[in-house]
C-alpha positions in Angstrom: -19.2 -4.7 -33.0 -15.8 -4.1 -31.4 -16.0 -4.0 -27.6 -15.3 -0.7 -25.9 -12.1 -0.1 -24.0 -12.5 -1.5 -20.4 -15.5 -3.7 -21.5 -16.3 -6.6 -19.2 -14.4 -9.8 -20.1 -16.1 -13.2 -20.5 -14.5 -16.6 -20.9 -16.7 -19.3 -22.7 -15.8 -22.9 -21.8 -17.4 -25.7 -23.7 -16.1 -28.8 -25.5 -18.7 -28.1 -28.3 -17.3 -25.6 -30.8 -20.8 -24.8 -32.1 -21.9 -23.8 -28.6 -18.8 -21.7 -28.0 -19.5 -19.9 -31.4 -23.1 -19.2 -30.5 -22.3 -17.9 -27.0 -19.5 -15.7 -28.3 -21.8 -14.1 -30.9 -24.4 -13.3 -28.3 -21.9 -12.0 -25.7 -20.0 -9.8 -28.2 -23.3 -8.3 -29.4 -23.8 -7.3 -25.7 -20.4 -5.5 -25.8 -18.3 -8.0 -23.9 -14.8 -9.0 -24.7 -14.8 -12.8 -25.2 -12.3 -15.6 -25.3 -12.9 -19.4 -25.5 -11.6 -22.6 -23.9 -12.4 -26.2 -24.9 -12.4 -27.6 -21.3 -11.7 -26.8 -17.7 -8.0 -27.2 -17.8 -7.7 -24.9 -20.8 -9.9 -22.4 -19.0 -7.6 -22.3 -16.0 -4.7 -21.4 -18.3 -6.7 -18.7 -20.1 -7.9 -17.2 -16.8 -4.3 -16.3 -15.7 -3.7 -14.0 -18.7 -7.3 -12.9 -19.6 -8.6 -12.3 -16.1 -12.3 -12.5 -17.0 -15.0 -11.1 -14.7 -17.4 -13.7 -16.1 -17.0 -17.4 -16.9 -19.7 -19.4 -18.8 -18.9 -23.1 -18.5 -20.5 -26.3 -19.5 -21.2 -28.6 -16.5 -20.0 -31.8 -18.3 -16.6 -31.6 -20.0 -13.6 -33.9 -20.4 -10.4 -33.6 -18.4 -11.9 -31.0 -15.9 -15.7 -30.5 -15.6 -17.6 -27.4 -14.7 -18.0 -28.3 -11.0 -14.3 -28.7 -10.4 -13.6 -25.6 -12.5 -16.0 -23.7 -10.2 -14.2 -24.9 -7.1 -10.7 -23.9 -8.4 -11.9 -20.5 -9.6 -13.6 -19.8 -6.2 -10.1 -20.1 -4.6 -8.8 -17.2 -6.7 -8.8 -13.6 -5.6 -10.8 -12.0 -7.0 -12.9 -14.9 -8.2 -14.9 -14.4 -11.5 -18.6 -14.9 -11.6 -19.4 -18.4 -12.9 -22.5 -19.2 -14.9 -22.9 -22.9 -15.6 -24.6 -24.5 -18.7 -26.5 -27.6 -18.0 -28.1 -30.4 -20.1 -31.6 -31.6 -19.5 -31.7 -33.7 -16.4 -28.7 -32.0 -14.8 -30.8 -29.6 -12.7 -29.8 -31.3 -9.4 -26.1 -30.7 -10.1 -26.9 -27.1 -11.1 -28.5 -26.5 -7.7 -25.4 -28.0 -6.0 -23.3 -25.7 -8.0 -25.3 -22.7 -6.8 -24.6 -23.8 -3.3 -20.9 -24.1 -4.1 -20.8 -20.5 -5.3 -22.0 -20.4 -8.9 -23.7 -17.2 -9.8 -26.4 -18.8 -11.9 -27.1 -21.4 -14.6 -29.2 -22.0 -17.7 -30.1 -25.1 -19.7 -29.3 -26.3 -23.2 -30.9 -25.6 -25.6 -31.1 -22.0 -24.5 -32.9 -18.9 -25.7 -30.7 -15.9 -26.4 -33.0 -13.6 -24.3 -32.7 -15.9 -21.3 -28.9 -16.0 -21.6 -28.6 -12.2 -22.1 -30.8 -11.6 -19.0 -28.5 -13.8 -16.8 -25.4 -12.2 -18.2 -26.6 -8.6 -17.7 -27.4 -9.4 -14.0 -24.0 -10.9 -13.5 -22.2 -8.0 -15.1 -24.2 -5.5 -12.9 -23.2 -7.6 -9.9 -19.5 -7.4 -11.0 -19.8 -3.6 -11.5 -21.4 -3.1 -8.0 -18.8 -5.3 -6.4 -15.9 -3.3 -8.0 -17.4 0.0 -7.0 -18.0 -1.2 -3.5 -14.4 -2.4 -3.3 -13.1 0.9 -4.6 -15.1 2.9 -2.1 -14.2 0.5 0.8 -10.5 0.9 -0.1 -10.7 4.7 -0.2 -12.5 4.7 3.1 -9.9 2.3 4.7 -6.9 4.2 3.4 -8.4 7.7 3.9 -8.6 7.0 7.7 -4.8 7.0 7.8 -3.7 8.9 4.6 -4.7 11.9 2.5 -4.7 11.4 -1.3 -6.5 12.3 -4.5 -4.3 10.6 -7.1 -5.3 7.6 -9.3 -2.1 5.8 -8.1 -3.3 5.9 -4.5 -6.8 5.0 -5.4 -5.5 1.9 -7.1 -3.5 1.1 -3.9 -6.7 1.8 -1.8 -8.6 -0.8 -3.9 -5.8 -3.4 -3.2 -5.9 -2.5 0.5 -9.7 -3.2 0.6 -9.1 -6.5 -1.2 -6.2 -7.7 0.8 -7.0 -6.3 4.3 -9.7 -8.9 5.2 -7.7 -11.8 3.8 -5.3 -13.3 6.4 -2.2 -13.2 4.3 1.3 -11.9 4.7 1.9 -8.6 3.0 5.1 -6.9 1.9 5.0 -3.1 1.7 7.7 -1.5 -0.4 8.5 2.2 -1.1 10.9 5.0 -0.5 11.4 6.4 3.0 8.6 8.8 4.0 6.0 7.5 1.5 3.6 6.3 4.3 4.1 2.6 4.4 3.2 2.5 8.1 0.0 4.3 7.3 -0.9 1.7 4.7 -0.1 -1.0 7.3 -2.6 0.6 9.7 -5.2 0.6 6.9 -4.6 -3.1 6.3 -5.1 -3.8 10.0 -8.1 -1.6 10.3 -9.9 -3.5 7.5 -8.9 -6.9 8.7 -10.6 -9.5 10.9 -7.9 -8.7 13.5 -8.8 -5.0 13.7 -9.7 -5.3 17.4 -6.7 -7.5 18.3 -3.2 -6.4 19.2 -1.2 -4.4 16.6 2.5 -4.5 17.4 5.3 -2.7 15.6 9.0 -3.5 15.4 11.8 -1.6 13.7 14.3 -4.3 12.5 17.1 -1.7 12.3 16.6 -0.4 15.9 18.5 -3.1 17.8 21.6 -5.3 17.5 20.8 -8.9 16.5 21.2 -10.3 20.0 18.7 -7.9 21.5 16.4 -8.1 18.5 16.1 -11.9 18.9 14.9 -11.5 22.5 12.7 -8.6 21.6 11.0 -10.5 18.8 10.8 -14.0 20.1 10.9 -13.5 23.9 13.3 -14.9 26.5 13.4 -16.9 29.7 14.5 -15.4 33.0 18.2 -15.5 33.3 18.7 -16.2 29.6 21.3 -13.5 29.4 22.7 -10.7 31.6 19.9 -8.4 32.6 17.1 -10.8 31.9 15.6 -10.6 35.4 12.2 -11.8 34.3 10.9 -13.8 31.3 9.2 -11.9 28.5 6.8 -13.2 25.7 8.4 -11.2 23.0 6.6 -9.2 20.3 5.3 -12.3 18.5 3.8 -13.3 21.9 2.3 -9.8 22.4 0.9 -9.9 18.9 -0.7 -13.3 19.3 -4.1 -13.3 17.6 -3.3 -9.9 16.0 -0.8 -8.4 13.6 2.9 -7.7 13.8 4.5 -5.0 11.5 8.2 -5.6 10.8 9.4 -2.3 9.6 12.7 -2.0 7.7 12.7 -5.8 7.4 15.6 -5.5 4.9 17.9 -4.6 7.9 17.2 -7.9 9.7 20.4 -9.9 10.4 20.8 -13.1 8.5 20.6 -15.4 11.6 17.3 -13.8 12.6 16.0 -14.2 9.1 16.2 -18.0 9.5 14.3 -17.8 12.8 11.6 -15.5 11.3 11.2 -17.9 8.4 10.5 -20.8 10.9 7.8 -18.7 12.6 6.2 -18.0 9.3 6.4 -21.6 8.2 5.4 -23.3 11.4 3.5 -20.7 13.4 5.6 -21.1 16.5 8.4 -19.3 18.3 11.1 -20.4 20.7 12.1 -17.8 23.3 15.8 -17.3 24.0 16.8 -19.7 26.8 13.8 -22.0 26.4 13.8 -25.5 24.9 10.1 -25.6 24.0 8.5 -23.7 21.2 5.2 -21.9 21.6 2.4 -21.7 19.1 1.4 -18.2 17.9 -1.2 -16.9 15.6 0.2 -13.7 14.1 -0.4 -12.0 10.8 2.8 -10.4 9.6 3.1 -7.2 7.5 6.7 -6.4 6.5 7.8 -3.0 5.2 11.1 -1.9 3.6 12.6 0.9 1.5 15.3 -1.6 0.3 15.2 -3.6 -2.9 15.0 -7.1 -1.3 15.6 -8.9 -4.6 18.9 -7.0 -4.9 19.8 -8.0 -1.3 19.0 -11.6 -2.2 21.4 -11.5 -5.1 24.1 -10.2 -2.8 23.4 -12.9 -0.2 22.3 -10.3 2.3 18.7 -11.6 2.4 17.3 -15.1 2.3 15.6 -16.1 -0.9 13.1 -18.4 0.9 12.2 -15.7 3.4 11.7 -13.2 0.6 9.1 -15.4 -1.0 7.4 -16.1 2.4 7.0 -12.3 2.9 6.1 -11.7 -0.8 2.7 -13.4 -0.7 1.1 -10.1 -1.5 3.2 -7.1 -2.6 1.9 -3.6 -2.3 4.2 -0.8 -3.6 3.6 2.7 -2.2 4.5 5.3 -4.9 6.8 8.2 -4.1 5.2 11.7 -3.9 6.9 12.9 -7.1 4.9 10.2 -9.0 1.6 11.4 -7.6 1.8 15.3 -7.7 -2.0 15.4 -7.5 -1.6 14.5 -3.8 0.7 17.5 -2.9 -2.1 20.1 -2.6 -4.5 18.1 -0.5 -1.7 16.9 1.7 -0.5 20.5 2.1 -3.9 21.7 3.2 -4.2 18.9 5.7 -0.8 19.5 7.2 -1.3 23.3 7.3 -4.7 22.9 9.1 -3.3 20.4 11.6 -0.2 22.5 12.3 -2.3 25.7 12.8 -4.4 23.8 15.3 -1.4 22.4 17.1 0.5 25.7 17.4 -2.6 27.8 18.0 -1.8 30.2 15.2 -5.5 30.9 14.2 -6.5 31.2 10.6 -3.6 31.3 8.0 -3.4 33.4 4.9 -2.2 30.9 2.3 -0.9 32.5 -0.9 -1.5 30.7 -4.2 2.2 30.9 -4.8 2.7 28.4 -2.0 1.1 25.5 -4.0 3.0 26.5 -7.1 6.3 26.2 -5.2 5.2 22.9 -3.5 4.3 21.4 -6.9 7.6 22.4 -8.4 9.7 20.6 -5.8 10.4 16.9 -6.1 10.2 16.1 -2.4 12.9 13.5 -2.1 11.9 12.9 1.5 8.3 12.3 0.3 5.3 12.9 2.5 7.4 13.1 5.6 9.5 15.9 4.2 6.4 17.8 3.0 4.8 17.5 6.5 8.0 18.7 8.2 8.4 21.7 5.8 4.8 22.9 6.4 5.0 22.3 10.1 8.0 24.7 10.2 6.2 27.1 7.9 3.3 27.4 10.4 5.4 27.3 13.6 7.4 30.3 12.4 4.5 32.2 10.9 3.6 35.7 12.2 0.1 36.9 12.5 -1.2 34.3 10.1 1.4 35.2 7.4 3.5 32.3 5.9 7.1 33.1 5.0 7.6 31.0 1.8 11.4 31.5 2.2 11.2 28.9 5.0 10.5 26.2 2.4 13.3 23.8 1.5 16.1 25.7 -0.3 15.3 24.0 -3.6 11.7 25.0 -3.4 12.7 28.5 -2.5 15.0 28.7 -5.5 12.2 27.5 -7.7 10.4 30.7 -6.8 13.1 32.9 -8.2 12.1 34.6 -11.5 14.2 33.4 -14.5 15.2 37.0 -15.3 16.3 37.8 -11.8 19.8 39.5 -11.7 22.7 37.3 -10.7 23.3 39.0 -7.3 19.6 38.7 -6.4 19.6 35.0 -7.3 22.8 34.4 -5.2 21.2 36.2 -2.3 17.9 34.2 -2.7 20.0 31.0 -2.7 21.9 32.1 0.4 18.8 33.0 2.2 17.3 29.6 1.5 20.4 27.9 2.8 20.3 29.9 6.0 16.6 29.1 6.5 17.3 25.4 5.8 20.0 25.4 8.5 17.7 27.1 11.0 15.0 24.6 10.2 17.3 21.7 10.6 18.5 22.9 14.0 15.1 23.9 15.4 15.8 27.6 15.2 19.1 27.6 17.1 21.5 30.2 15.7 24.5 28.7 17.4 23.9 25.2 15.8 22.8 26.7 12.5 26.1 28.7 12.3 28.1 25.6 13.0 26.1 23.7 10.3 26.8 26.4 7.8 30.5 26.7 8.7 30.3 30.4 9.6 30.5 32.4 12.9 27.5 33.2 14.9 28.2 37.0 14.3 28.1 36.3 10.5 24.9 34.4 10.8 23.4 37.3 12.9 24.3 39.7 10.1 22.7 37.5 7.5 19.5 37.2 9.5 19.3 40.9 9.8 20.2 41.4 6.1 17.4 39.1 5.0 14.9 40.3 7.6 14.6 36.9 9.2 14.4 38.1 12.8 15.9 36.6 15.8 16.3 32.8 16.4 16.8 31.0 19.7 20.3 30.9 21.0 
């Protein structure tokens, strides 16, 4: 019987080909996808590519026995369930193996029914664990983000898996995708959730000031240093530090950051002694760090120190299923913020939103809908206030040329007003026209009066 797509995967490890054949026949009859390995070392090689949920291994094997294989598999994330096969008289070792993390064991010679019962329990445990991880990830990420797409559900599962593990995480993704929200979810699901969470934008300060801000400084270390400061690593001690836009960090500071990650200590500017710190680092960037490494703009050794776990946040255009729930969330939040009362939301709004690629990602969508609500009248949303490209998407294909040009112009005017916070003077300057001309166009398109 051919296993179904997505069937549980089992690796059979035994130096006896006859035992491997028998176990394979039984497991495949239960619908599992099965591979074999002749000893523990061969099993470790198979695990990398096959990624089994279940490993059935003989306790006594050449080169690498079942106990050592169990220990090495337990260090993996996620670790497969291990069922050990014991010979008569090896029960004491089997009990020790259970204490070391083995799921179960059975003896040779074995009955097929006994084996099937153990395997079924193990597969059910794997299924429940996976479901719990998925739901935990959705819960952790849904506290900071709104999503419905499969891509974000996969990211949520990774957040649940990585959050509790005290490892460095590199978050990548285009600007506006929500990397900082993912970082918050990681912290919220970590063992450091109730400890300090400190954020630093690596592009915000010149290198000299950034060094003192990150690592601290002694009193009098430089002009204006009237008192000593512990720095952000000191403030984040026992907690988490988010290094946003880490790709902008100057090369000299990259070396000092590498030392902190390697040795767990910082040396404030102007001090000779280093101080121990216990900080989990989460780094985020919209840049391609590998490309920066190839140009010599980013240290290769630091890249690998940050790249312990890599989570990529997909752009909004690759998860269109998230646009509608995000839009409803932003509309409701903006209505509450501006006190507009209930809004009448036309179906056409979601069609327009879905047709626009949102190059600025979630941040652009949020800003667009905030403007839409802020400039609404009596609960009516003016869809012409959407980004010009989204407005143009709403023009009917058969619309006359003059009408299409006017629709395009109206969208540009609204985009300029939105960019300048409704100021007609600044909008006119942005469009390269006089304020009188802008006033005429506002009147022509029925856009009302803006602030001066």
